N, C-alpha and C positions, 0 to 999 in steps of 0.2 A: 504493500500500500504506500510505497514511496511516492513523493511528488517530484516529477521531472523538472529540473531547473536549467538544463542545457540540452541542445539537440544532439541526437546520436547520428552522426553523419558518416560513420564508417565502422567496419568490424573492430578497428582499434578502439573506437569510442565504446563499443559494446563491451570489450574486454575491460576497459577502465571501470565501467558501470558494474560489471560482475565483481571486480576487485574491491570497489567501494562497498558493495553489499556484504561481501565476506568479511572485509575489515570491520565494518560496522557491527557485524555479529560476533566479532572476536575470533574468527576462524583463521588460523595461521596457515594450515594446509588442508586440502580437500581432495576427495575422490570426485573428479569432475565428469559429468555424464551429459551427453546431448544426442538428440535424434533429429534428423533432417536438417533444417536451418540451425537448430540448436546444436547440432554436431559441429557445424561450421563455427558457431560462436564459441563452443568449448575448445576447439582446436586453436582459434585465435587467442583465447585466454591463455592456453598452455604455451603458445608461442611467445607471448609477451611477459608472462609471469611463470616461467617453468619451475622456479624454486617453490612456488605455492601449490603446485599440482602433485599430489601424492600418486595419483594414477589418472589416466584418461580413458574414458569409455565412449566410443563413437559408434552410434547405431544408424546406419544408412545416412552418413553425413554428406549432404549435398555440397557441391562446390568446394570440396576439401581435397580430394585426390584427382579431380578432373571435372569436366563439365558434364551435365546430364546428357544422356543420349537424345538426339534431336527429336525422336518420336515422343519420348516422355516429356520433354520440354514443351513440345507443341500442345499436348493434352493439359499440362499444368497451366499453360498460358490461357488456353481456351476456358478452363474452369473458372478463371477470375474475370472474364469479360463482363462488363456491366450490361444489364438488360438481356442476358442470354435466356432463352426459354428453358424452363425447368428440366424438361427431358434431355435437352442438349447438355445442360450443366451436369445432370446425373450421369450421363454417358462419359463425359470428360473426367468426373471424379471417380467413376468406376475404373477407368483406364489407369489413373494415377494410383488409386488404391489397390489395383490388381485384383479386383473382384469381378466375377461374371454376372452375379445377380445383385445389383446395387439396390438396397432397401432404404429409400429416402426417409422412412419413418423410424429407422434405427437411431438410437440416441447419439452414437458416435457420428453417424452420417449426418444427422441434423446439425451437430456442432461444426463439422467440417464445412457443410453447405453454408451455414450462416456466416462462418468466418470468411469463406471465399467470396461471398456476395457483399458483405457489409464492412469488411476490414480492408483498408488500403495501406499497404506497407510502403513507407517512405524511405526505408534504408536502401543504400546501394547494394547491388548484388556482390557477394564476396568473390574473391579470385582464388583458384586452387593454389595450394601450397607449392612452392618451388621445391626442387630436390634438396637445396641447402636448408630450407625451412623444415622439411621432413627430417633431415639428418639431425637437426638441432633438437628435435623432440625426443629426449632420451628417457623420459619417465615410462614406467610400465603402461602399456596401452592395449586395450581390448577393442577390436574392430569387428563389427558384424555387418555383413553386406548381403543383400538379397540376391537370390539366384536369377529371378526373372522379374521383368518390369521394375528394375532398379533405377532410381533417380541418380544413383551414384556411379553406375557403370559396371556392375558385376565383376567379372574376373579381371578386367582391365584395371579397375579401381583397386581390387585386391592386390594385384601385382605392385602397384605404386605404394600401397599401404605397407607392403612387406619391406620397404626401404626404411621404415622406422626401426630405431635401434633395439627396442625391447617390446615387440608387439606380438600379440596373438591375433591373427587375422583369419576370420572364419566366413565362408560363404554358406549361408543357410539355404538348404535345398527347398524348393517349392515355396518360396516366400517372395514378397514384393516390398515396395517401399513402406508398407504397413507392418514391417517385420516385428516391431515391439509388441504389437497386438497378436500377430500370427504365431510368434514363437515365445510368448510370454512365459510358458512353463519352463522351457529350456533356459531362458534368460534368468528367471527367478532362481534357478538352480546354479547356473554357471557364474553369474556376476558376484554374488556373495562369496563364492569360493575364490574367485579372482581377487577380490578386495582383501580377503583374509590372507591369501598368499602374499600380497604386497605388504601387508602389515607385519607378517611373520618374517619376510625376507630382509 
């Protein structure tokens, strides 16, 4: 419930905002987690404040290891067009979410639809990390990438992620950009184990 006092004009500004938040909470180091654009924000934070990141978890992090595939970028763009007929928007959101039968009455679908229709993001699009920036991220990192309909780039993105110094890079079979929902049971098991291993290491 913080009050914004300055514009966030870049991913660097977002990283500063995250750092201000953690500092205000008295958190010296943290296990940082992000999905989708949140993954790009988490990676940006780790790049700028590596000494404060105990571990980094990136779940389908867009614009981190590369640009989204053109087909997925097209559908993501279509889903945010103003005035789009509902059935067209539902089709676009189904493509992005990787589902065959998009139920617009589902609670999660309603939230996504409302966000895409009524929220306008003013932040600039992040740029993928360079090879040097990837090499500089030396904290333990867990990377989860979807096998199909990935906004990250599937195996191509996984290959770039493997440039990280200390990374567990996993391509989750039969998942899409909605990987945290589709693989929640596996993530609920693997992530606490990953964090415990970092703390014990």
